[in-house]
N, C-alpha and C positions, 0 to 999 in steps of 0.2 A: 389895966384892963381895957379895953376897949369897944365901944357900940355905935351905933346910929341911933339917932332917934328923932321925929318930926319929919319924916320924909314925907315929902309931897310929890306930886308928880306936876311938871312945868309945860304949857301945851299956848303955842300961840301961833297964828301960820306960817309954816314953814320955819318951824322950829318945834322940837320935844326935847325934854331933857327932864330932870330931878334934883331935889335940892333934900338934903337933909342935915342936920347937924353932927360933927362931932362928937362925943362925950368919953371922960372919962382920963386918959393919962394926956388928951388931947381934946382942945372945945372949942369950936369955930363952927360956922357954916361953909355948907359945899356944894359945887354945884355941878354937874355931870352934864355934859351936854350928849350922851347918850342914853336914849329913853328904856323905860322899864325901870323896876324894883331892883330887878338884878343888876344892875348896875351902880345901886347902891352898895353892895355884898362885896362889887369887883375892886368898887373904891376905896371898900372899909381896910380890907383885904392890903391893896397898895398902899393906904395910908401907913395900916402896921407895920410894914417891911422899910418905911423912908423912917419912921421914930424910930426903929431899930439901927439903923442907920445914920440917927442923927440930922436928917433934912429937917431945913428947916419949914415952916408953919408955911412961908409964903414962895417958897421953891414947889412945894407942896401942891398948894394953891394952882401955881403958874402952871405945874405939870398937868394938874386934872384939868385945867385949862383948854389946854393943848389936844385932849385924848381925843384921836377920829379912828375911824376903819374903812377905807375906801370900802364901797358894795356892803358895808355893814350899818343897816337900817339909815344910810347914807341921806342927808335932807341937799335937795336939791333947790337952787331960788327959783322962783317962778313970779310971776306977777300978779297971781289971783289970790284969794285969800282963805285957802289951802293949804294942806302940807304934801308935797310930794316927795318919795323916798326911793332908794334904789336896795335891795335883798339880794343877800347872795343863796334868799330860803329855796331848795330846790327838791325836797324830798318833803314827805308829811310830818314827819317829827319835827321840823323847824320852820315848815309855812304854822302849825297849829303854836309853836312859840311866839313868833314874831307878831299873826294875827291878833293872840290872846293879851298878848301887850299891848298894842295897839287899841283895841276894844278899851282898856281901861283908862284912855284920853278920852272917851266919851267923844266919837267925832261924829257930825252931821251923818255920814255915812264912811264905812269902811270899803274900798276897794281894793282888790284883788287885782291883778295882771299876770298871770303866771303861762308856763307851758310845761312840757315832761320831755327830760333825754330819750333820746333814741338808743337802740340795743341796749335798754335799762328792762330791768321785771316790771311787767307790766301791771302789776298789783299796786305800784308805786304810783302810777296815774292814780287809779282809782283813787287812794287814798287821798291821795292828794287834792281833787276831783272834790270829796265828800266832807275832807275837812276846810277848804276855801267856802263850798257849798253853804256849811255850819257858820262857819265864822263871819264872812265878809257878806257885804249887803248886794253886794254888787260883784262877780268875778269875769274878769274877762279873759276869755282862754286865746291862745297864743300859741305859735311856736318856740321853741328852747333852740337845745342842738340835739335836732332832730338825727343826725349821723345818716347812718343808712336807710331808716326806717321811712316810709310816706307819712306825709306832717299831720295829715289828714286822721290818718289811721290812730295817730297818738292825738289827739283830740277826740275823736271819738271815745275812746279810753277814759280820758277826764272826764267828757263829758257823762259816762254810766256813771264816774263817784257821783259827779254832783246831782244827776236826778235820784240819788237816794236822798235827797235833803230836797228844800223846797224854795233854796237861794235861786237867786235870780241871777242870770248868766246872756251874755254876747258870746260871741267867734268870731276871732279878727285873727285869720291863717297871719296874715304878715304883721312879723312882730312894732314893725315902722309904726305900721297905719294905728295896729293896736295902741302903742304910746298915744300917737295923734287922737286917737278915739277917748283915750284916758282924761288928756289934757283941756281940749275942747267940749268936755261933757263934765267936766270938776263944777262941782256948788260949795260954796263958802261955806268952813267947816270939814270939809272932806279930808279925810287922810288916804292917799293911794299909795299902794306898793308896788312895786315895779321886779316883782319876784323872778328868782332863778338866775341870773345874769351875775348880778353882785359887780366883782371887780374887772370881770371877764370885760375885751375889747373884740369879741370874735363871736361869730355863729356858726356852727358848722353842721354842713349841708352837704349828703353826700358824699362827705369824707374830706369835704373842701372848708378850708376856717375864712370865712370873710366877713371882712371887718366890721363891725358894728358896735359902739361904744354909745351907751343908753344916754350919756350926759349930752353928746354931739347930738343926737337926736331929738332931746328935749331941747336944746336949743334951735333946730331947725323946726319946730313945729311955733317955738316960738316969735322965731324970726319970719315965719311966714313961707319957708323955702320948701316945707313937707304940706 
């Protein structure tokens, strides 16, 4: 039998993770560098498989210490006392999951920057807007992959969803400028999630994929190039 106990969320500027103690067939503490209590279950399942194949405790610890997923609640280093994350959440379910998870870390403010894909069901946009309006302290509405749709039409649909709530929001159609806004208006203790692009390094507009890597945009903002 294998179980987890004493799990606790770990939070400091630029870092969100979780610690728990493995109990039963193995007994030791584990740190996972992916936020959320779901990481405990994922890690415990991985540990169970490792035990089956007689992987040493030291190797299990080393393995868990290296677990990262590009574009999945991916932290990006910034000079301020806040946490900036990139995540692939691009529909209502995934947005609700990540915002609920981040809420558990009790941020000063939870800021969600997001857009919605063009040539996709409009209802998705309403739902995303409503979820962010309910769970985030501030929503920054911007462009995603608009494809063959007008960006402002997509944003209007998102706004319709947010207007069902009393959530605060700003509209900044240019995604680079929206990222800049988030960084320049960050406060100590904030958690900011840039949702939608994740691992992608492009933005599709009118059928053309233009290069856009949010990590590069963040670096440009910090360096004063944007």
